[in-house]
C-alpha positions, -999 to 999 in steps of 0.1 A, spaced: -303 -548 -599 -281 -526 -621 -293 -496 -601 -277 -511 -569 -246 -526 -584 -224 -498 -570 -230 -508 -534 -207 -539 -534 -175 -521 -545 -181 -494 -519 -185 -520 -491 -152 -537 -502 -134 -503 -501 -146 -495 -466 -135 -530 -453 -101 -526 -468 -96 -491 -452 -107 -505 -418 -81 -533 -421 -52 -510 -428 -63 -485 -401 -64 -514 -376 -29 -524 -386 -16 -488 -381 -26 -491 -344 -2 -520 -339 30 -508 -356 63 -506 -337 73 -473 -321 100 -454 -339 136 -461 -328 138 -498 -336 134 -508 -299 105 -530 -306 82 -511 -282 47 -513 -296 20 -487 -292 -13 -505 -289 -46 -486 -290 -72 -495 -264 -105 -477 -258 -117 -464 -225 -143 -440 -210 -133 -406 -198 -157 -408 -169 -150 -445 -161 -113 -452 -168 -116 -487 -155 -133 -496 -187 -110 -510 -213 -120 -523 -248 -99 -534 -278 -126 -518 -301 -144 -484 -301 -180 -482 -290 -201 -470 -261 -193 -471 -223 -214 -499 -208 -218 -478 -176 -228 -443 -189 -232 -448 -226 -206 -422 -236 -184 -427 -266 -151 -445 -258 -119 -426 -264 -85 -439 -274 -61 -447 -245 -26 -452 -257 -2 -473 -236 34 -466 -243 55 -495 -234 85 -472 -233 72 -456 -201 71 -471 -167 38 -478 -151 23 -446 -136 46 -424 -158 37 -397 -182 58 -378 -209 50 -342 -217 64 -320 -244 77 -285 -235 44 -270 -248 23 -294 -227 44 -286 -196 37 -250 -201 -1 -255 -206 -2 -278 -175 18 -251 -155 40 -279 -141 64 -267 -114 90 -287 -95 111 -284 -64 140 -303 -49 135 -326 -19 156 -310 9 167 -317 44 163 -289 69 152 -281 105 114 -277 107 89 -273 134 53 -285 135 26 -264 149 3 -279 175 -29 -259 181 -45 -263 215 -70 -245 237 -68 -234 273 -78 -210 300 -62 -186 323 -63 -196 360 -50 -185 394 -19 -204 405 -28 -228 432 4 -219 450 -7 -182 452 -41 -187 468 -46 -181 505 -76 -190 526 -88 -168 555 -105 -192 579 -119 -190 614 -92 -201 639 -118 -202 667 -155 -205 668 -175 -173 669 -201 -150 653 -196 -126 623 -207 -92 636 -199 -71 605 -187 -78 569 -163 -52 555 -156 -69 521 -188 -84 506 -180 -88 469 -163 -116 450 -136 -101 428 -130 -72 452 -94 -60 454 -79 -60 489 -45 -50 503 -25 -66 531 -40 -57 565 -73 -46 551 -103 -53 574 -124 -82 563 -149 -89 591 -155 -80 627 -156 -113 647 -171 -120 681 -155 -149 700 -157 -156 738 -127 -179 735 -106 -152 718 -117 -127 745 -106 -151 772 -72 -155 755 -67 -118 754 -74 -116 792 -48 -144 798 -22 -125 777 -27 -93 797 -24 -112 830 7 -132 819 25 -100 810 23 -90 847 34 -124 860 60 -138 836 76 -129 803 77 -166 794 40 -169 800 33 -137 781 53 -150 751 33 -183 751 0 -163 754 11 -140 726 17 -170 703 -17 -184 711 -34 -151 700 -15 -151 667 -24 -187 661 -60 -177 666 -60 -151 639 -47 -118 654 -18 -101 637 14 -89 654 2 -54 652 -31 -62 669 -13 -80 697 10 -50 702 -21 -27 704 -36 -50 730 -5 -48 751 -3 -11 748 -40 -5 757 -43 -32 783 -79 -37 773 -94 -69 759 -121 -68 733 -148 -94 727 -151 -83 690 -119 -83 670 -113 -74 633 -99 -102 610 -77 -87 584 -64 -97 549 -30 -116 553 -20 -105 517 -30 -82 489 -49 -95 459 -84 -103 447 -112 -120 466 -118 -153 446 -145 -166 469 -162 -155 501 -186 -173 525 -196 -147 551 -230 -136 563 -235 -111 591 -248 -128 622 -237 -163 612 -220 -185 637 -189 -202 623 -170 -231 636 -133 -237 637 -117 -241 603 -146 -225 583 -132 -208 552 -144 -172 551 -124 -158 522 -101 -170 494 -76 -144 483 -48 -144 456 -26 -119 439 -30 -118 401 6 -107 392 12 -141 377 -14 -164 361 -13 -200 348 -24 -208 312 -37 -243 315 -36 -261 281 -50 -295 270 -26 -313 246 -42 -343 229 -22 -375 231 -20 -376 193 0 -344 194 23 -352 224 53 -364 204 80 -338 210 61 -317 235 81 -310 266 90 -284 292 106 -252 278 87 -253 245 78 -219 231 41 -211 232 22 -183 214 -14 -176 224 -42 -152 218 -72 -141 239 -107 -133 227 -106 -101 249 -76 -87 229 -82 -94 192 -52 -89 170 -27 -92 198 -5 -122 204 13 -132 236 41 -156 243 54 -179 270 69 -213 275 57 -246 289 65 -247 326 50 -281 334 37 -311 314 16 -337 330 25 -374 328 -10 -389 330 -35 -389 301 -70 -379 311 -91 -409 300 -122 -387 294 -105 -362 271 -74 -382 260 -53 -351 267 -25 -341 289 -23 -310 310 4 -284 301 10 -252 320 24 -219 310 33 -191 335 20 -158 323 31 -124 336 3 -101 345 20 -71 360 -3 -47 342 -34 -66 354 -48 -69 319 -55 -106 321 -83 -121 342 -88 -157 354 -112 -176 333 -102 -160 299 -103 -184 270 -71 -188 250 -60 -203 217 -24 -214 217 2 -227 193 31 -249 203 62 -249 181 74 -285 183 108 -294 167 106 -323 142 135 -347 136 170 -347 150 200 -324 147 205 -333 111 170 -320 102 142 -337 84 135 -346 47 107 -323 36 86 -315 6 61 -286 0 25 -292 11 14 -287 -25 34 -317 -37 16 -348 -24 -18 -360 -37 -34 -376 -6 -61 -402 -6 -77 -419 23 -51 -447 21 -19 -433 6 1 -402 -5 14 -399 -41 40 -375 -56 51 -371 -91 89 -373 -94 108 -359 -124 130 -385 -140 166 -374 -140 180 -367 -175 145 -370 -191 129 -336 -192 91 -337 -192 89 -373 -179 72 -377 -145 65 -409 -126 40 -414 -97 54 -427 -65 38 -437 -32 56 -421 -2 53 -421 36 43 -388 51 51 -376 86 36 -346 103 29 -313 86 55 -286 96 41 -252 85 43 -251 47 60 -285 44 54 -322 50 80 -344 66 88 -374 44 94 -407 63 99 -430 33 99 -431 -5 120 -401 -15 157 -392 -14 173 -358 -9 180 -340 -42 151 -356 -61 128 -332 -78 90 -335 -72 61 -317 -89 47 -290 -66 22 -276 -91 3 -295 -118 5 -329 -101 -33 -332 -101 -34 -325 -139 -8 -352 -145 -27 -377 -125 -60 -368 -141 -45 -373 -175 -34 -408 -165 -68 -416 -152 -85 -405 -184 -61 -427 -203 -70 -456 -181 -35 -460 -168 -20 -465 -134 -27 -434 -112 -33 -422 -77 -68 -436 -76 -65 -467 -97 -38 -493 -103 -7 -499 -80 22 -476 -88 59 -473 -78 63 -471 -40 99 -461 -40 107 -491 -19 77 -487 4 52 -516 8 
């Protein structure tokens, strides 16, 4: 018994030390304001765990750490010393109002303008005797021979023209108009009048210069009236047809500047402007057609080329928009949070929920929650929020924080 007599005094000493240490955790904060600093215990991996006593985390078993709640700070606020600000690399920037543009990225394809396409069709029925242009994509010039065409009706019309020239100028003029309506050119009719000899096989010629987009001719084939033999179009101007998704339509209109690139010309950028914007949303793609007129005087571009385009869409009105750098907000699936420096309190930052508009280059448009001239954290915000989470206090991911008037 005497050998173990020292145990009882030691136990009493330990109990007394624990009592006074516990009291030290509940003393008033300096300054006489009555603000108390109470020590609670939380898990660094599970900040939702709060305990008045130290111990193990009931979820992961890690040792609980002290989480100090300073009643002198607002919920979601944190105070850093100058040294702590330097270690956290905290940087701030003023909220400003200025003119910005958002970039809308779309895809498209170069096409031949519908207004430039010309069909060469059979004006009378007949047979194709010879094909002079037999390749899609072939380049033709105005008046170039396309096919030799046999037509009994066209031969009879030539005979009537020659006879009418002898009898009456009025009849000759009407017969001439008939030949032109059936596909002969003015030059061919003049040659017929000069030679006085009708031909049962005539040559159909290109009405304009350009490129053959499509052909449907076979030697020896009999064609009926209205059959399209060729489709020809010049490629001096092309259309860039873009699909603008309905979610990006706000602010998109005629005259908007467009920059685009083509896979065939890596490293090069081309420009234009929106010439036409559709008014009907395609229900299959939920997009609207936009058209850009592209000059192709050098014939570098070809129909069917794939393009990536960027529309520069103005945001806001003439007074500009309230913007913050893209590095400022911490964005979750439900909200955006920024850390605002408290005026007159260096090193004190408070979290605030804000409303974000579209991204405009290196900035976000702010729709609610901030005022011009406030200073927001642009670097180090995640470190501040992580510190609050570790301490088990209100943060981006946990308890509600100041919304700056937004609900």
